[in-house]
C-alpha positions in Angstrom: -2.1 -90.5 -218.5 1.4 -90.2 -216.7 -0.6 -87.4 -214.8 2.5 -85.0 -215.1 1.6 -81.1 -215.5 1.6 -80.3 -219.4 1.9 -83.7 -220.4 -0.2 -83.1 -223.1 -2.2 -86.4 -223.1 -4.6 -86.2 -226.0 -2.7 -84.2 -228.1 -3.4 -86.8 -230.6 -5.8 -89.8 -231.0 -6.5 -92.7 -233.3 -8.5 -95.7 -233.0 -9.0 -98.8 -235.4 -11.2 -101.9 -234.4 -10.8 -102.6 -230.6 -7.6 -100.7 -230.3 -6.7 -97.3 -229.5 -3.8 -94.7 -229.3 -3.2 -91.5 -227.3 -0.4 -89.4 -227.8 1.5 -87.2 -224.8 4.2 -85.8 -226.7 5.7 -84.0 -223.5 4.9 -87.0 -220.8 8.5 -87.4 -218.8 11.3 -84.7 -219.2 9.3 -83.7 -222.4 10.2 -87.0 -223.9 7.0 -88.0 -225.5 4.9 -91.4 -225.3 1.8 -93.2 -226.8 -0.6 -95.0 -224.3 -2.2 -98.1 -226.5 -5.7 -99.2 -225.0 -7.5 -102.5 -226.0 -11.1 -102.8 -225.7 -11.8 -105.7 -223.8 -15.7 -107.0 -222.7 -16.8 -103.3 -223.6 -14.1 -101.5 -221.5 -11.2 -99.8 -222.8 -8.0 -101.1 -220.6 -4.6 -99.2 -220.7 -2.5 -102.3 -222.1 1.1 -100.4 -222.6 3.1 -97.1 -222.9 5.2 -96.8 -225.8 8.2 -94.6 -225.7 10.5 -93.2 -228.5 13.3 -95.6 -229.1 15.8 -93.0 -229.4 14.7 -90.9 -226.8 15.7 -87.4 -227.4 14.2 -84.5 -225.0 12.0 -82.5 -227.2 11.3 -84.3 -230.1 7.2 -84.3 -229.8 7.1 -88.2 -229.9 3.4 -88.6 -229.9 2.4 -85.4 -231.5 1.0 -87.3 -233.9 -0.5 -90.8 -234.2 -2.3 -93.3 -235.9 -3.3 -97.1 -235.3 -4.7 -100.0 -237.8 -5.8 -103.0 -237.3 -6.0 -106.0 -240.1 -5.6 -109.3 -240.1 -4.6 -110.1 -236.8 -2.0 -107.4 -237.1 -1.8 -104.2 -235.2 0.4 -101.4 -236.6 1.1 -98.0 -234.8 2.5 -95.3 -236.5 4.3 -92.0 -234.0 5.2 -88.9 -235.1 8.4 -86.9 -233.8 8.2 -83.8 -235.8 11.0 -82.0 -233.6 13.7 -84.6 -233.3 17.0 -83.5 -234.2 18.5 -86.1 -236.9 20.7 -84.7 -239.3 19.3 -81.5 -239.3 17.6 -79.7 -236.3 13.8 -80.4 -236.0 14.1 -82.5 -238.9 11.5 -84.7 -237.7 10.8 -88.4 -237.8 8.4 -91.0 -237.4 8.5 -94.5 -235.9 6.5 -97.8 -237.0 5.7 -100.0 -234.4 3.7 -103.7 -234.9 1.9 -106.2 -232.5 -0.4 -109.2 -233.0 -3.7 -109.0 -231.5 -3.7 -113.0 -231.3 -2.1 -113.2 -227.9 -2.9 -112.0 -224.2 0.7 -109.7 -224.1 0.8 -106.8 -225.6 4.4 -105.6 -226.7 4.3 -103.2 -229.9 8.2 -103.5 -230.8 9.9 -101.5 -233.4 9.2 -102.0 -236.9 11.5 -99.1 -238.3 12.5 -96.0 -237.9 11.3 -93.5 -240.9 13.3 -90.8 -241.7 12.9 -87.7 -244.5 14.4 -88.9 -247.6 16.3 -85.5 -248.1 17.9 -84.1 -244.5 16.2 -80.7 -244.1 16.4 -78.5 -241.2 13.1 -77.8 -239.3 10.8 -79.5 -242.2 8.8 -81.2 -239.2 8.6 -84.9 -240.6 6.1 -86.5 -238.6 3.9 -83.6 -237.9 0.7 -85.8 -239.5 0.8 -89.4 -239.7 -1.8 -91.7 -241.3 -2.1 -95.5 -242.1 -4.2 -98.0 -243.6 -3.3 -101.2 -244.4 0.4 -101.5 -245.9 0.3 -97.7 -246.5 1.4 -94.8 -244.2 1.8 -91.3 -245.0 3.7 -88.8 -243.2 3.5 -85.0 -243.5 6.4 -82.4 -243.5 4.4 -79.3 -243.4 7.6 -77.0 -243.2 9.4 -78.9 -245.9 11.0 -76.6 -248.6 12.7 -73.5 -249.1 9.3 -71.7 -249.1 7.6 -74.1 -246.4 5.0 -75.2 -249.1 5.3 -78.8 -247.4 5.7 -82.2 -248.7 3.7 -85.6 -247.9 5.9 -88.9 -248.2 3.9 -92.0 -248.9 5.6 -95.3 -247.3 4.9 -99.1 -248.3 5.4 -101.7 -245.7 7.5 -104.1 -247.6 8.9 -101.5 -250.0 13.1 -101.8 -249.3 12.5 -105.3 -247.4 10.2 -106.8 -244.9 8.7 -104.1 -242.5 11.3 -101.3 -244.1 8.3 -98.9 -245.1 10.4 -97.4 -248.0 9.2 -94.5 -250.1 6.8 -94.9 -252.9 6.1 -91.4 -253.5 6.6 -88.1 -252.5 4.1 -84.9 -253.2 4.4 -81.5 -252.5 1.8 -79.6 -254.6 1.3 -76.6 -252.0 1.7 -73.1 -252.3 4.8 -71.2 -251.1 4.1 -71.1 -247.2 0.6 -73.2 -247.7 1.9 -75.9 -244.6 0.8 -78.6 -246.8 0.9 -81.7 -245.0 0.1 -80.2 -241.7 -2.4 -83.0 -241.7 -3.0 -86.0 -243.5 -5.4 -89.0 -243.7 -5.7 -92.6 -246.0 -8.5 -94.7 -246.8 -8.0 -97.2 -249.4 -6.7 -95.9 -252.6 -7.4 -92.2 -251.4 -4.9 -89.8 -249.9 -6.5 -86.3 -248.1 -3.9 -83.6 -247.1 -4.2 -80.3 -245.3 -2.7 -76.7 -246.5 -4.2 -74.5 -244.0 -2.5 -71.6 -245.0 -3.1 -71.6 -248.6 -4.3 -68.4 -249.9 -7.5 -68.2 -252.5 -7.3 -66.6 -255.7 -7.9 -63.4 -253.9 -4.6 -63.6 -251.8 -6.8 -64.7 -248.5 -5.2 -67.0 -246.4 -8.4 -69.4 -246.5 -6.3 -72.9 -246.5 -7.0 -76.0 -248.9 -7.6 -79.9 -248.7 -6.2 -81.8 -251.6 -7.4 -85.5 -252.5 
């Protein structure tokens, strides 16, 4: 950690193979960061501190993270759900790449991912997940009734490392916050909607696969 009061180191965590990512969404002047660790000879060594390419105070960069190692390529995705883009608190996500074939660790920005349709307070990037060449990005406050959505992105759709959208799903109820949490594995996507009401109108929450 940067050892600042209220930097919120550990707000989000992820691990894949010999790589680990830890988010600090309020690390420096409320501009977040992500610490990257590599497991070397049984010890987790801090290798890099990744910061927001278009730094914006209060964006929440590092609120959500995921990392995936496969075939010598390490991919990192970071959510900044309060980033003001076309609309306030619309949110965005960033994807970074590095190779584990070199002793030098330097995660470079692959792409900035924005909500397909600009929307205020959608909180796009509040949850993120990676698996291979696919990413899932949650926007739990999207929609006029906060039903939320999840955008599915593919690495080379729209061009190399463009992470274009291949699908979007918003099956949640009004106010359900669908997309608060997401995960990907193989052909499966799981999405949390913690404010979903059951048949008895009790707010018990739900998860969709």
